[in-house]
N, C-alpha and C positions, 0 to 999 in steps of 0.2 A: 363535461361537457360536450354533448355532440353537436355538428355544425347543423344549423338551417339553411334549406334549400328554398328559395323563393322563386315563383315563375309566375307566368301571368299569361291569359289568351281569351282571344273572344272567342266564345262559344256560339258560333256561327253554323248555319245549316251544312256548310260543306265539312266541318269537324264532325259534326253530327251523323252526317250520312257517310262520311269515312271510318268512323268508330262502328255504325251500326253493320256497315259491310263487313268489318273485320270479326265481329262477334259472330254474323249469321254465319260466315264462311268457314270461322273454326267449330262453332257449334254444329253447322252440317256436316263436317268433314269429320267430326268424333261422334256423331250420333248413329244409333241404332236404326233412326229413320231412313237413313240413306239406304240400306239396303232393301228396307221394303217400298221404297221410290224406285230402285234399281227393279224389282221384280215387277211392279206395276209397269214400269216403263218396256220392260222385257215382254211381258203382257200384250201390251198397247202395239208393241212392233210385229208381234205374231197376229195382233187383230188387224194390222195393215193389210198383211200379207193373205189373211186369210178373208179381208173383205174384197181386195183385188179378185181374188179368185171366184168369189161367191156372188160378185156385184153386190154387194153389200153397202150401199153408199154411206146410210145412216152409221155403222160402227167405222166406215172409212173415215169420215168427219171427226166423228167421237176420238179416234185413235189419233189421228193428225193433231187435234188442239190438244191433247194432252203431252204430245210430244213437243208441240211448240212451247207450250207452257214449261214444260220441265227443261228445255235446252235454251229457251230463249226468253221467256218473260216471267220466270218465277223471280230474278232480283230485279224486274222493272216494276212487277206490281207491289214487292217490297218496299221498294224505294217509294212510290207514291205514299205507302202507307206509314212509312217513317217521315216523309215531309210533313204529311198530316199532323203527326204525332208532336213534331218538332214545332208547329205553329201554333200548339196548344201548351207549350212548355210556357213558365212564367219567368224561366232566366234564360230566353232565347235571346241571342246576340248581346249578351252582356258581357262584362270583363269578369273573367275568374281569375281571382287573386289566391295561389295557393303558396300555404308554407308547409313543409316538410320537414320532421327531425326524424330522432330515432324510433319515438314511440307514436308518433300519430302523424296524420297530415289535416291542415285545416283549408278548406274552400269556404270562402267569404265568410267567416264567423262561425263554421260549423266543424268541429273537431272530430275526426273519426280515426279511432284506436288501429294500429296497424293490428292488432289482437283479436280484433273483431272482423279482421278479412277473412273471409271463407277460402278464398286460393288467389293466386294471380298467375297471370298466363305472360311471358316475355315474347313477343314479336320482334321481326327485325325492325321494325319502326317504331315501337311504343311497348306500354305494357298496358295491361287489362288486369283492374283489380276487380274482384265480384266481394262484392259488400251486400250482405241481406238478400234482397230480390232484386239488386240491380248489379250493373257494371261500371266501370269508371277507367277510360282511356286516357293514359299520359302518353301523348306523341313525344318521341325522342326529340323532334324540332322545337318543343317549347321551353326545355332546359337550355340554360344560359351556355354551359360548357358540357363535353362528354364526361368530365369528371364528377359535376353534379349528378349526372343522368346514373354513374357508376355507383356512386354515393348511396342516391336512391335504392338502386337493385340490390345494394348491400343489406340497408334498412330491412329492405322485403326478405332478403334470405336469411336473415336472422330469424325470422317468424315460422321457416320451413313450411311454407304452403304453397312452394312452387310447382306448378305443371308445364311440362315440356311441351313444346309447340313443334310439331312435324308437316 
């Protein structure tokens, strides 16, 4: 019989934003959309040079705004959207009790078999599980011991749905 791992934590806004940022960073880093974004940013930068050369202030304003959005405002706007989503969640600020064994994990009486996990991603500070259309983040810090965390990873590895993180 396999050992059960029990963890619990409060699903608060800080945890939700941390999880959202990790998923966003990973998905953006490994998406073809980033190349499209880089292409438009390059065009925008040429637009600024052209606007300055030809005194086209409308193009200068649009190009400057797009560059500011890309480099400074993108996560800030997504963070505001994430906070709005968090405020509508039914389980916000509630304690999550999670039990993990070799075949499944249970979150507040909801069983999720590891066989239904589409893939998982091991990050330096936790694991993201992709389940149907959602993702679940297990921070390393919520495990009682490093041995429990390693055991959890061994349970996941037995299902061979690992995705590397670079």
